[in-house]
Backbone as JSON, one array per atom type, in Angstrom:
{
  "sequence": "MEPLQYQKDDIDYWSMPPAEEISHLVESFWMLTNKSGKPLAVTVLPDGRIDASFSFGGGQGIVLLGLESGPSRAEIPADFTLFSISFRPLAVPYLFKDFLPILPDSATVLPADFFGIALDEFQDIGDFCAKLTENMKGMVKKSIDERKKKLFELIYTTNGSISVAELSEKTSWTSRQINRYFRDTIGVSLKTYCNIIRFRASFQHIREGRLFPDENYADQSHFIREIKKYAGVIPKELARNKNDRFIQFSTLPPG",
  "N": [[0.84, -1.19, 0.0], [0.5, 2.23, -0.83], [2.02, 5.08, 0.75], [0.32, 7.88, 2.27], [0.68, 11.21, 1.46], [1.02, 14.47, 2.78], [1.44, 17.85, 2.4], [2.2, 20.92, 3.84], [3.14, 23.97, 3.56], [5.87, 24.4, 5.49], [5.79, 21.92, 6.65], [6.02, 18.48, 6.28], [4.21, 15.62, 5.85], [3.73, 12.19, 6.23], [1.78, 9.24, 5.98], [0.8, 5.91, 6.83], [-1.54, 3.26, 6.67], [-2.23, 0.57, 9.01], [-1.34, -2.98, 8.75], [-3.89, -5.4, 8.14], [-4.0, -7.33, 10.17], [-3.23, -6.08, 12.52], [-4.84, -3.89, 12.71], [-6.84, -3.36, 14.55], [-5.48, -2.57, 16.72], [-3.6, -0.65, 16.0], [-3.73, 2.59, 14.65], [-2.38, 4.16, 12.74], [0.79, 4.55, 11.01], [3.18, 7.07, 11.01], [5.05, 9.92, 9.72], [6.69, 12.92, 10.36], [8.02, 15.94, 9.25], [9.92, 18.84, 9.8], [10.72, 21.22, 7.65], [11.6, 23.78, 7.59], [13.93, 24.97, 8.5], [14.02, 26.31, 10.82], [12.9, 26.4, 14.27], [9.52, 25.36, 14.89], [6.72, 26.6, 16.42], [3.95, 25.0, 17.83], [0.54, 23.94, 18.46], [-0.65, 21.15, 20.01], [-3.37, 19.01, 19.52], [-6.01, 17.19, 21.19], [-6.66, 13.81, 20.21], [-7.44, 11.26, 20.77], [-5.6, 9.18, 20.66], [-2.83, 6.99, 21.47], [0.49, 7.61, 21.34], [3.56, 6.26, 20.15], [6.61, 7.56, 19.88], [9.46, 7.91, 17.87], [12.69, 9.14, 17.98], [15.74, 10.65, 16.8], [19.32, 11.34, 16.64], [20.53, 13.84, 18.84], [18.52, 13.47, 20.72], [17.84, 10.74, 20.85], [15.6, 8.0, 21.04], [12.65, 6.25, 22.37], [9.45, 7.34, 23.04], [6.51, 7.01, 24.86], [3.44, 8.41, 24.57], [0.75, 9.6, 26.44], [-2.87, 10.07, 26.15], [-3.87, 13.28, 24.94], [-5.31, 15.68, 27.01], [-6.2, 18.15, 26.56], [-5.43, 21.22, 24.76], [-1.96, 21.5, 23.99], [1.2, 23.09, 24.11], [3.98, 22.89, 21.9], [7.23, 22.43, 20.39], [8.64, 22.02, 17.27], [11.75, 21.03, 16.39], [14.2, 22.6, 14.19], [14.66, 21.25, 10.94], [13.92, 18.65, 11.63], [12.92, 15.26, 11.97], [10.28, 13.15, 12.78], [9.25, 9.92, 13.66], [6.37, 8.02, 14.16], [4.05, 5.81, 15.86], [0.64, 5.51, 15.95], [-1.42, 4.4, 18.34], [-4.44, 2.6, 19.06], [-6.49, 2.79, 21.99], [-7.18, 0.17, 22.73], [-4.89, -1.33, 22.35], [-3.25, -0.86, 24.49], [-3.31, -2.44, 27.08], [-2.34, -4.82, 26.09], [0.11, -4.43, 24.8], [1.54, -2.65, 26.41], [1.45, -3.37, 29.11], [3.11, -3.35, 31.35], [3.39, -0.74, 31.99], [1.11, 0.42, 32.83], [-1.26, 2.61, 34.54], [-1.48, 4.32, 31.35], [-1.29, 7.45, 31.65], [-3.21, 10.48, 30.96], [-1.63, 13.1, 29.1], [0.91, 12.29, 29.73], [4.38, 11.21, 29.52], [6.25, 8.52, 28.76], [9.33, 6.96, 28.87], [10.43, 4.45, 26.81], [12.25, 1.32, 26.74], [15.07, 1.12, 24.55], [15.05, -1.11, 22.9], [12.44, -1.95, 22.87], [10.47, -2.59, 20.93], [11.69, -4.65, 19.69], [13.58, -4.17, 17.7], [16.6, -2.78, 16.32], [17.44, 0.48, 17.3], [17.79, 2.26, 14.97], [18.12, 4.88, 12.57], [15.31, 5.26, 10.48], [14.71, 4.73, 6.97], [12.55, 5.64, 5.45], [8.95, 6.19, 5.49], [7.76, 3.82, 4.64], [9.69, 1.85, 5.19], [9.85, 2.1, 7.95], [7.21, 1.37, 8.73], [7.08, -1.3, 7.78], [9.12, -2.66, 9.24], [8.3, -2.36, 11.92], [5.74, -3.46, 11.93], [5.92, -6.3, 11.53], [7.21, -7.08, 13.88], [5.4, -6.27, 15.87], [3.26, -7.95, 15.43], [4.19, -10.31, 16.5], [4.41, -9.58, 19.15], [1.89, -9.43, 20.27], [0.45, -11.8, 21.78], [-1.63, -12.84, 23.23], [-5.11, -13.56, 22.86], [-7.5, -11.16, 21.76], [-9.92, -9.6, 23.77], [-13.22, -9.95, 22.85], [-15.36, -8.35, 23.63], [-14.18, -5.91, 24.19], [-13.13, -5.22, 21.7], [-15.53, -4.88, 20.3], [-16.59, -2.76, 21.74], [-14.86, -0.56, 21.13], [-15.2, -0.47, 18.37], [-17.85, 0.4, 18.2], [-17.63, 2.93, 19.38], [-15.95, 4.27, 17.57], [-17.34, 4.07, 15.1], [-19.55, 5.6, 15.61], [-18.47, 8.02, 16.06], [-18.01, 8.71, 18.71], [-20.46, 9.56, 19.59], [-22.37, 8.18, 21.34], [-24.2, 6.7, 23.95], [-23.22, 5.81, 27.33], [-24.85, 3.91, 28.45], [-25.95, 2.64, 26.2], [-23.66, 1.55, 25.04], [-22.95, -0.21, 27.05], [-25.11, -1.98, 26.98], [-24.9, -3.08, 24.38], [-22.47, -4.36, 24.42], [-22.61, -6.15, 26.44], [-21.49, -5.6, 28.93], [-20.96, -4.12, 32.0], [-21.51, -0.64, 32.84], [-19.93, 0.23, 34.94], [-17.81, -1.61, 34.87], [-16.75, -1.0, 32.36], [-15.92, 1.66, 32.69], [-14.02, 1.32, 34.7], [-12.13, -0.19, 33.32], [-11.3, 1.7, 31.36], [-10.18, 3.73, 33.01], [-8.16, 2.3, 34.27], [-6.45, 1.74, 32.22], [-6.04, 3.96, 30.35], [-6.47, 6.17, 31.9], [-8.75, 7.87, 31.87], [-12.33, 8.53, 31.92], [-14.95, 6.62, 30.28], [-16.85, 8.34, 29.1], [-15.4, 10.73, 28.84], [-13.46, 9.92, 27.01], [-15.07, 9.38, 24.78], [-16.0, 11.96, 24.27], [-13.65, 13.18, 23.42], [-13.18, 11.78, 21.04], [-15.41, 12.59, 19.6], [-14.86, 15.33, 19.41], [-12.54, 15.2, 17.83], [-13.67, 14.2, 15.48], [-14.91, 16.42, 14.56], [-12.98, 17.93, 13.34], [-12.69, 17.8, 10.48], [-15.07, 18.98, 9.54], [-14.86, 21.58, 10.59], [-12.51, 22.39, 9.41], [-13.36, 22.63, 6.82], [-14.81, 24.88, 7.04], [-17.29, 24.7, 8.15], [-18.9, 25.75, 10.68], [-20.63, 24.76, 12.67], [-22.46, 22.48, 14.76], [-21.96, 19.14, 13.84], [-21.77, 16.69, 14.93], [-23.6, 15.53, 16.81], [-23.8, 17.31, 19.01], [-25.42, 19.09, 21.67], [-26.36, 21.71, 21.12], [-25.54, 24.84, 19.45], [-24.07, 26.41, 21.29], [-23.12, 24.49, 23.07], [-21.48, 23.04, 21.36], [-19.52, 25.0, 20.74], [-18.41, 25.4, 23.31], [-17.3, 22.86, 23.84], [-15.42, 22.58, 21.76], [-13.72, 24.7, 22.37], [-12.82, 23.82, 24.84], [-11.18, 21.6, 24.22], [-9.52, 22.55, 22.2], [-8.74, 25.04, 22.94], [-9.5, 27.34, 21.73], [-12.16, 29.06, 19.97], [-14.37, 27.6, 17.45], [-14.16, 29.19, 15.04], [-11.63, 30.41, 15.16], [-10.03, 28.16, 15.23], [-10.54, 27.1, 12.69], [-9.41, 29.06, 11.13], [-6.72, 28.78, 11.73], [-4.19, 30.15, 12.06], [-0.91, 30.72, 10.94], [-0.38, 28.0, 10.79], [-0.65, 26.87, 13.32], [-1.99, 24.84, 14.75], [-1.11, 21.68, 15.03], [-2.07, 18.93, 14.62], [-4.38, 19.48, 13.36], [-3.46, 20.81, 11.1], [-2.03, 18.79, 9.77], [-3.91, 16.95, 9.15], [-4.95, 14.78, 6.73], [-6.46, 15.57, 3.55], [-9.97, 14.97, 3.24]],
  "CA": [[0.0, 0.0, 0.0], [1.28, 3.45, -0.93], [1.79, 6.02, 1.85], [-0.4, 9.1, 1.98], [1.51, 12.37, 1.75], [0.33, 15.76, 2.92], [2.41, 18.91, 2.59], [1.63, 22.22, 4.2], [4.24, 24.91, 3.75], [7.13, 23.85, 6.0], [5.56, 20.62, 7.27], [5.85, 17.35, 5.36], [3.59, 14.56, 6.65], [3.46, 10.94, 5.53], [1.04, 8.32, 6.83], [0.45, 4.61, 6.27], [-2.45, 2.48, 7.51], [-1.63, -0.68, 9.47], [-1.77, -4.23, 8.15], [-5.19, -5.8, 8.69], [-3.83, -8.15, 11.38], [-3.04, -5.23, 13.71], [-5.62, -2.66, 12.54], [-7.65, -3.11, 15.74], [-4.56, -2.03, 17.73], [-2.86, 0.49, 15.46], [-4.48, 3.42, 13.71], [-1.52, 4.54, 11.62], [2.21, 4.85, 11.14], [3.34, 8.36, 10.34], [6.32, 10.61, 9.77], [6.49, 14.36, 10.29], [9.31, 16.63, 9.07], [9.97, 20.3, 9.76], [11.7, 21.56, 6.62], [11.7, 25.24, 7.54], [15.24, 25.49, 8.89], [13.89, 27.0, 12.11], [11.91, 25.73, 15.12], [8.14, 25.76, 14.67], [5.86, 26.5, 17.6], [2.66, 24.43, 17.45], [-0.36, 23.51, 19.5], [-1.08, 19.78, 19.76], [-4.76, 18.85, 19.92], [-6.43, 15.82, 21.55], [-7.21, 13.04, 19.09], [-7.85, 9.93, 21.21], [-4.6, 8.17, 20.34], [-1.63, 6.82, 22.28], [1.57, 7.61, 20.35], [4.94, 5.89, 20.44], [7.39, 8.4, 18.98], [10.87, 7.54, 17.73], [13.5, 10.28, 17.58], [17.14, 10.3, 16.59], [20.24, 12.44, 16.88], [20.84, 14.1, 20.24], [17.44, 13.0, 21.6], [17.45, 9.42, 20.37], [14.85, 7.18, 21.98], [11.23, 6.0, 22.11], [8.62, 7.9, 24.1], [5.09, 6.67, 24.78], [2.68, 9.6, 24.97], [-0.64, 9.36, 26.78], [-3.86, 10.93, 25.5], [-3.91, 14.7, 25.29], [-6.6, 16.02, 27.63], [-6.5, 19.51, 26.12], [-4.38, 21.72, 23.88], [-0.66, 21.64, 24.61], [2.17, 23.75, 23.23], [5.19, 22.13, 21.63], [8.09, 23.04, 19.38], [9.3, 21.06, 16.39], [13.07, 21.6, 16.07], [14.53, 22.81, 12.78], [15.15, 20.11, 10.16], [13.7, 17.5, 12.51], [11.97, 14.26, 11.49], [9.73, 12.3, 13.83], [8.5, 8.74, 13.26], [5.45, 7.65, 15.25], [2.96, 4.85, 15.7], [-0.54, 5.93, 16.7], [-2.14, 3.21, 18.82], [-5.77, 2.7, 19.64], [-6.41, 2.39, 23.4], [-7.29, -1.27, 22.85], [-3.55, -1.91, 22.33], [-2.49, -0.53, 25.71], [-3.07, -3.54, 28.03], [-1.68, -5.95, 25.43], [1.49, -4.09, 24.43], [2.21, -1.81, 27.4], [0.89, -3.73, 30.42], [4.05, -3.05, 32.44], [3.44, 0.71, 32.19], [-0.25, 0.89, 33.12], [-2.02, 3.17, 33.42], [-0.84, 5.35, 30.54], [-2.11, 8.59, 32.05], [-3.29, 11.59, 30.01], [-0.57, 14.12, 29.09], [2.15, 11.72, 30.27], [5.42, 10.79, 28.58], [6.99, 7.4, 29.33], [10.45, 6.54, 28.03], [10.49, 3.01, 26.64], [13.58, 0.8, 26.43], [15.41, 1.31, 23.13], [14.75, -2.34, 22.17], [11.09, -2.36, 23.27], [9.75, -3.19, 19.81], [12.47, -5.76, 19.15], [14.43, -3.8, 16.58], [17.67, -1.83, 16.66], [16.94, 1.85, 17.17], [18.55, 2.96, 13.94], [17.26, 5.8, 11.84], [14.61, 4.62, 9.38], [14.94, 5.38, 5.69], [11.32, 6.32, 5.03], [7.76, 5.71, 6.2], [7.53, 2.43, 4.27], [10.66, 1.06, 5.94], [9.41, 2.18, 9.35], [5.99, 0.58, 8.86], [7.37, -2.71, 7.55], [9.91, -3.21, 10.34], [7.54, -2.4, 13.17], [4.56, -4.31, 11.77], [6.25, -7.7, 11.75], [7.54, -7.3, 15.29], [4.21, -6.12, 16.71], [2.45, -9.16, 15.28], [4.72, -11.29, 17.44], [4.27, -9.11, 20.53], [0.51, -9.65, 20.73], [0.3, -13.26, 21.82], [-2.93, -13.17, 23.82], [-6.27, -13.22, 22.04], [-8.14, -9.91, 22.17], [-11.27, -9.71, 24.31], [-14.18, -9.52, 21.84], [-16.18, -7.25, 24.15], [-13.41, -4.67, 24.05], [-13.1, -4.89, 20.28], [-16.85, -4.38, 19.96], [-16.72, -1.46, 22.4], [-14.18, 0.48, 20.36], [-15.84, -0.37, 17.05], [-19.04, 1.23, 18.37], [-17.19, 4.3, 19.65], [-15.41, 4.88, 16.35], [-18.35, 4.18, 14.04], [-20.5, 6.66, 15.98], [-17.68, 9.21, 16.37], [-18.15, 9.03, 20.13], [-21.82, 10.03, 19.91], [-23.13, 7.03, 21.82], [-24.28, 6.79, 25.41], [-22.61, 4.74, 28.12], [-25.88, 2.87, 28.61], [-26.07, 1.88, 24.95], [-22.44, 0.76, 24.91], [-23.04, -1.3, 28.02], [-26.1, -2.95, 26.5], [-24.47, -3.74, 23.16], [-21.26, -5.16, 24.65], [-22.87, -7.03, 27.59], [-20.44, -5.23, 29.87], [-21.58, -3.06, 32.8], [-20.87, 0.67, 32.73], [-18.88, 0.29, 35.95], [-16.67, -2.37, 34.36], [-16.16, -0.26, 31.24], [-15.22, 2.83, 33.21], [-12.83, 0.84, 35.4], [-11.19, -0.56, 32.26], [-10.73, 2.92, 30.78], [-9.32, 4.42, 33.98], [-6.99, 1.48, 34.57], [-5.55, 1.65, 31.07], [-5.64, 5.26, 29.8], [-6.63, 7.22, 32.89], [-9.93, 8.73, 31.71], [-13.6, 7.8, 31.89], [-15.49, 6.34, 28.95], [-17.5, 9.55, 28.58], [-14.35, 11.67, 28.44], [-12.85, 9.42, 25.78], [-16.04, 9.6, 23.7], [-16.01, 13.39, 23.97], [-12.44, 13.47, 22.64], [-13.39, 11.25, 19.7], [-16.38, 13.47, 18.93], [-14.12, 16.54, 19.1], [-11.68, 14.92, 16.69], [-14.51, 14.04, 14.28], [-15.32, 17.76, 14.11], [-11.87, 18.56, 12.63], [-12.92, 17.93, 9.04], [-16.13, 19.96, 9.33], [-14.33, 22.92, 10.89], [-11.51, 22.66, 8.39], [-14.1, 23.01, 5.62], [-15.52, 26.11, 7.31], [-18.64, 24.42, 8.69], [-18.71, 26.1, 12.09], [-21.83, 24.42, 13.42], [-22.32, 21.09, 15.21], [-22.35, 18.03, 12.97], [-21.48, 15.45, 15.63], [-24.51, 15.25, 17.92], [-23.73, 18.23, 20.15], [-26.78, 19.49, 22.04], [-26.7, 22.92, 20.38], [-24.36, 25.6, 19.02], [-23.26, 26.84, 22.43], [-22.45, 23.29, 23.56], [-20.43, 22.79, 20.37], [-18.45, 25.98, 20.92], [-17.76, 25.12, 24.6], [-16.49, 21.64, 23.73], [-14.27, 22.86, 20.89], [-12.79, 25.55, 23.13], [-12.24, 23.01, 25.91], [-10.13, 20.73, 23.71], [-8.61, 23.26, 21.29], [-8.28, 26.29, 23.56], [-10.03, 28.46, 20.96], [-13.48, 28.8, 19.41], [-14.26, 26.99, 16.12], [-13.75, 30.13, 14.0], [-10.18, 30.58, 15.22], [-9.43, 26.88, 14.87], [-10.64, 27.0, 11.24], [-8.45, 30.01, 10.54], [-5.42, 28.12, 11.92], [-3.16, 31.13, 11.71], [0.5, 30.27, 10.98], [-0.35, 26.53, 10.97], [-0.38, 26.67, 14.74], [-2.56, 23.59, 15.27], [-0.37, 20.68, 14.27], [-2.85, 17.79, 14.15], [-5.35, 20.06, 12.43], [-2.74, 21.1, 9.85], [-1.57, 17.6, 9.09], [-5.02, 16.06, 8.83], [-5.02, 14.65, 5.28], [-7.76, 15.95, 2.98], [-10.95, 13.9, 3.24]],
  "C": [[0.88, 1.25, 0.0], [0.98, 4.39, 0.24], [1.03, 7.25, 1.36], [0.48, 10.28, 2.36], [0.66, 13.62, 1.82], [1.38, 16.81, 3.22], [1.7, 20.22, 2.86], [2.78, 23.16, 4.54], [5.5, 24.2, 4.24], [6.98, 22.49, 6.66], [5.3, 19.57, 6.2], [5.37, 16.17, 6.21], [3.29, 13.36, 5.76], [2.74, 10.0, 6.49], [0.77, 7.02, 6.09], [-0.5, 3.88, 7.2], [-1.77, 1.18, 7.92], [-2.08, -1.88, 8.64], [-3.06, -4.67, 8.85], [-5.06, -6.54, 10.02], [-3.68, -7.31, 12.65], [-3.88, -3.96, 13.65], [-6.52, -2.35, 13.73], [-6.8, -2.51, 16.86], [-3.87, -0.75, 17.28], [-3.73, 1.27, 14.49], [-3.64, 3.78, 12.5], [-0.06, 4.61, 12.03], [2.41, 6.18, 10.43], [4.71, 8.98, 10.58], [6.08, 12.1, 9.55], [7.86, 15.04, 10.22], [9.11, 18.14, 9.04], [11.09, 20.69, 8.8], [12.04, 23.05, 6.6], [13.09, 25.8, 7.83], [15.2, 26.28, 10.19], [12.85, 26.27, 12.94], [10.51, 26.26, 14.82], [7.33, 25.54, 15.94], [4.48, 26.02, 17.16], [1.82, 24.16, 18.69], [-0.86, 22.12, 19.13], [-2.49, 19.59, 20.32], [-5.09, 17.4, 20.29], [-7.02, 15.09, 20.36], [-7.55, 11.6, 19.48], [-6.86, 8.83, 20.94], [-3.49, 8.14, 21.39], [-0.47, 6.7, 21.29], [2.88, 7.11, 20.92], [5.78, 6.62, 19.42], [8.87, 8.05, 19.04], [11.64, 8.78, 17.28], [14.97, 9.88, 17.55], [18.02, 11.52, 16.82], [20.49, 12.59, 18.36], [19.79, 13.56, 21.19], [16.95, 11.63, 21.21], [16.71, 8.62, 21.44], [13.43, 6.96, 21.53], [10.45, 6.53, 23.3], [7.17, 7.54, 23.84], [4.3, 7.82, 25.37], [1.23, 9.24, 25.24], [-1.57, 10.27, 26.0], [-3.62, 12.39, 25.87], [-5.29, 14.99, 25.87], [-7.07, 17.4, 27.23], [-5.39, 19.97, 25.22], [-3.06, 21.85, 24.64], [0.32, 22.24, 23.62], [3.42, 22.89, 23.09], [6.01, 22.89, 20.59], [8.76, 21.93, 18.58], [10.65, 21.66, 16.0], [13.28, 21.74, 14.57], [15.07, 21.53, 12.16], [15.04, 18.8, 10.95], [12.67, 16.56, 11.89], [11.57, 13.35, 12.64], [8.97, 11.15, 13.21], [7.62, 8.33, 14.44], [4.49, 6.54, 14.84], [1.81, 5.36, 16.55], [-1.36, 4.69, 17.05], [-3.56, 3.56, 19.24], [-5.66, 2.25, 21.1], [-6.51, 0.88, 23.63], [-5.92, -1.94, 22.95], [-2.84, -1.82, 23.68], [-2.27, -1.72, 26.64], [-2.35, -4.74, 27.41], [-0.21, -5.66, 25.11], [2.25, -3.38, 25.54], [1.75, -2.1, 28.82], [1.8, -3.39, 31.58], [4.1, -1.56, 32.77], [2.07, 1.29, 32.54], [-0.34, 1.63, 34.45], [-1.18, 4.18, 32.64], [-1.68, 6.61, 30.72], [-2.14, 9.69, 30.99], [-2.11, 12.56, 30.19], [0.75, 13.61, 29.66], [3.11, 11.35, 29.16], [6.26, 9.73, 29.28], [8.09, 6.97, 28.38], [10.51, 5.02, 28.0], [11.92, 2.55, 26.39], [13.84, 0.88, 24.92], [15.06, 0.09, 22.29], [13.32, -2.83, 22.41], [10.35, -3.08, 22.15], [10.58, -4.26, 19.09], [13.29, -5.45, 17.93], [15.51, -2.85, 17.06], [17.15, -0.42, 16.4], [17.84, 2.64, 16.22], [17.59, 3.86, 13.17], [16.64, 5.1, 10.64], [14.82, 5.43, 8.1], [13.72, 6.2, 5.24], [10.14, 5.7, 5.76], [7.47, 4.25, 5.87], [8.43, 1.49, 5.04], [10.25, 0.98, 7.4], [8.21, 1.27, 9.58], [6.29, -0.92, 8.75], [8.1, -3.34, 8.72], [9.09, -3.36, 11.61], [6.34, -3.35, 13.09], [4.87, -5.77, 12.1], [6.53, -7.99, 13.22], [6.32, -7.18, 16.19], [3.29, -7.33, 16.6], [2.89, -10.22, 16.29], [4.54, -10.89, 18.89], [2.89, -9.39, 21.11], [0.21, -11.14, 20.68], [-1.05, -13.68, 22.41], [-4.05, -12.78, 22.86], [-6.95, -11.98, 22.62], [-9.56, -10.18, 22.64], [-12.27, -9.13, 23.31], [-15.08, -8.39, 22.32], [-15.48, -5.91, 23.96], [-13.32, -4.25, 22.59], [-14.43, -4.29, 19.84], [-17.06, -2.97, 20.53], [-16.1, -0.36, 21.55], [-14.74, 0.62, 18.95], [-17.06, 0.54, 17.13], [-18.66, 2.69, 18.6], [-16.74, 4.98, 18.36], [-16.46, 5.04, 15.26], [-19.39, 5.26, 14.34], [-19.79, 7.98, 16.26], [-17.89, 9.67, 17.81], [-19.54, 9.48, 20.54], [-22.71, 8.85, 20.27], [-23.1, 7.04, 23.34], [-23.59, 5.6, 26.08], [-23.59, 3.59, 28.26], [-25.99, 2.01, 27.36], [-24.83, 1.01, 24.73], [-22.47, -0.45, 25.84], [-23.98, -2.4, 27.52], [-25.56, -3.75, 25.31], [-23.2, -4.59, 23.33], [-21.44, -6.17, 25.78], [-21.79, -6.86, 28.66], [-20.98, -4.06, 30.68], [-20.8, -1.75, 32.65], [-19.75, 0.82, 33.75], [-17.63, -0.45, 35.48], [-15.96, -1.62, 33.23], [-15.35, 0.92, 31.75], [-13.96, 2.43, 33.97], [-11.74, 0.47, 34.39], [-10.51, 0.67, 31.67], [-9.77, 3.61, 31.76], [-8.05, 3.63, 34.27], [-6.0, 1.39, 33.41], [-5.1, 3.02, 30.57], [-5.99, 6.44, 30.7], [-7.77, 8.19, 32.72], [-11.19, 7.88, 31.74], [-14.02, 7.53, 30.45], [-16.09, 7.6, 28.33], [-16.47, 10.56, 28.08], [-13.73, 11.22, 27.12], [-13.79, 9.65, 24.59], [-16.09, 11.07, 23.3], [-14.8, 13.79, 23.13], [-12.6, 12.98, 21.2], [-14.38, 12.11, 18.93], [-15.71, 14.79, 18.54], [-13.25, 16.33, 17.86], [-12.49, 14.8, 15.39], [-14.97, 15.38, 13.73], [-14.22, 18.46, 13.31], [-12.22, 18.84, 11.17], [-13.99, 18.98, 8.75], [-15.61, 21.39, 9.52], [-13.33, 23.34, 9.83], [-12.16, 23.13, 7.08], [-14.92, 24.28, 5.83], [-16.93, 25.92, 7.82], [-18.58, 24.57, 10.2], [-19.99, 25.9, 12.9], [-21.73, 22.93, 13.76], [-22.83, 20.07, 14.21], [-22.25, 16.69, 13.7], [-22.3, 15.27, 16.91], [-24.24, 16.07, 19.18], [-25.14, 18.73, 20.43], [-27.26, 20.71, 21.26], [-25.4, 23.67, 20.05], [-23.47, 26.0, 20.18], [-22.48, 25.66, 23.04], [-21.26, 22.95, 22.65], [-19.24, 23.73, 20.58], [-17.69, 25.71, 22.22], [-16.83, 23.92, 24.5], [-15.26, 21.85, 22.86], [-13.25, 23.71, 21.64], [-12.11, 24.77, 24.23], [-11.05, 22.21, 25.4], [-9.13, 21.41, 22.78], [-8.05, 24.54, 21.9], [-8.79, 27.53, 22.85], [-11.42, 28.08, 20.44], [-13.33, 28.25, 17.99], [-13.75, 27.93, 15.03], [-12.25, 30.3, 13.98], [-9.46, 29.29, 14.84], [-9.44, 26.72, 13.34], [-9.63, 27.91, 10.55], [-7.03, 29.46, 10.61], [-4.26, 29.0, 11.5], [-1.76, 30.57, 11.93], [0.63, 28.76, 11.2], [-0.05, 26.16, 12.41], [-0.84, 25.3, 15.23], [-2.04, 22.41, 14.45], [-1.23, 19.52, 13.77], [-3.96, 18.25, 13.2], [-4.69, 20.32, 11.08], [-2.43, 19.84, 9.07], [-2.68, 16.58, 8.83], [-5.14, 15.96, 7.31], [-6.4, 15.04, 4.76], [-8.7, 14.76, 2.94], [-11.47, 13.59, 1.84]]
}
């Protein structure tokens, strides 16, 4: 499969979907490069993913990043390339059980050989994806709980616009058990996670200039409050995205 490329001024972004065998655990493999020759200040937005980021040079290593609970400021160094794997929360207890819970806004340094490969600089996104995919297949030895797979399928297909009661009914799993599972793995409640997924689903609408609720918000004021909570700004300012400030908004590939 060919990688998807998205270029926006000084940012070059490449993304590849996972192999089918690990698609319930991994959302994507991606590479981000700052080609500007100077540091770029950005705001990182919540997107419901757990990222393992690989860096090289002076800061060589692997860092596991918990969910973002709100907007956070960061700086991409000049001429810097970052390789990352974006995991779905379902992967956390199977791949990172020794580090639970992966709390929101946290950064955990993983051993350099955690994924079973030498931490050498990758050639491109295809090389990165191929090397990590084969090793991750071997890391997941336990069968995945079907209730959990069903739970996340429902969350993603509804863009988070589904009640706790309905999720409980359709997965035959009590709301208390579901919430305990979420807090013990990624440190947030089910409702909070669904709200983040709904916020993320609004990216495309806002990016297209549709500044009204399309994702089952109660009304316009509720929509504005939720966008400001997770982006730090109202929808109009997020859509404007002055100076490509919002990194995940900027690098969202065209729909």
